[in-house]
C-alpha positions as CSV (number, residue, x, y, z in Angstrom):
1,M,-120.4,146.8,212.5
2,K,-122.8,146.1,209.7
3,K,-123.2,149.9,209.2
4,I,-119.4,150.2,208.7
5,V,-119.6,147.6,205.9
6,L,-122.6,149.2,204.3
7,D,-121.1,152.6,204.4
8,F,-117.8,151.3,203.0
9,E,-119.7,149.5,200.1
10,A,-121.6,152.7,199.3
11,A,-118.4,154.8,199.3
12,L,-116.6,152.2,197.2
13,L,-119.4,152.1,194.6
14,N,-119.4,155.9,194.4
15,G,-115.6,155.9,194.1
16,I,-115.8,153.4,191.2
17,R,-118.5,155.4,189.5
18,S,-116.6,158.6,189.8
19,G,-113.3,157.1,188.4
20,A,-111.4,156.8,191.7
21,N,-107.9,155.3,191.5
22,D,-106.3,152.6,193.6
23,D,-105.1,155.0,196.2
24,A,-108.5,156.6,196.6
25,L,-110.1,153.2,197.1
26,R,-107.5,152.2,199.6
27,T,-108.1,155.4,201.5
28,L,-111.8,154.4,201.8
29,R,-110.7,151.1,203.2
30,D,-108.4,152.8,205.7
31,S,-111.3,154.9,206.9
32,A,-113.5,151.8,207.3
33,F,-110.7,150.1,209.3
34,D,-110.3,153.2,211.5
35,R,-114.1,153.0,212.3
36,L,-113.7,149.3,213.0
37,R,-110.8,150.0,215.4
38,E,-113.0,152.5,217.3
39,V,-115.6,149.8,217.7
40,K,-113.0,147.3,218.8
41,E,-111.7,149.7,221.4
42,S,-115.1,150.8,222.7
43,P,-116.2,150.0,226.3
44,A,-118.3,147.1,225.1
45,P,-116.4,145.7,222.1
46,P,-117.7,142.8,220.0
47,C,-115.8,139.5,220.0
48,L,-112.5,139.6,218.1
49,E,-113.7,137.0,215.6
50,A,-116.5,139.3,214.5
51,V,-114.1,142.2,214.1
52,F,-111.8,140.0,212.0
53,D,-114.7,138.8,209.9
54,V,-115.7,142.4,209.1
55,A,-112.1,143.3,208.3
56,G,-111.9,140.4,206.0
57,E,-115.1,141.4,204.3
58,I,-113.9,144.9,203.8
59,G,-110.6,143.6,202.3
60,R,-112.4,141.3,199.9
61,K,-114.7,144.0,198.7
62,L,-111.7,146.3,198.1
63,D,-109.9,143.6,196.1
64,M,-113.0,143.1,193.9
65,A,-113.2,146.9,193.4
66,L,-109.6,147.1,192.5
67,E,-110.0,144.3,189.9
68,T,-113.0,146.2,188.5
69,I,-111.2,149.5,187.9
70,R,-108.2,147.8,186.4
71,K,-110.2,146.2,183.6
């Protein structure tokens, strides 16, 4: 799951650098959530608490990115 967060962070930073708008950044979040859902539904899923922690981290990072591009 750490790879999902790292990939999301990298995509988010690239989006900010390239001038992405709110919708583009939200699309990146949605892709990360889709990957997280796949992990959750896998044959050996992690505990739900870990999944929710990662989802929260992704959400916080998106919020920070949105604040950055609005300034």
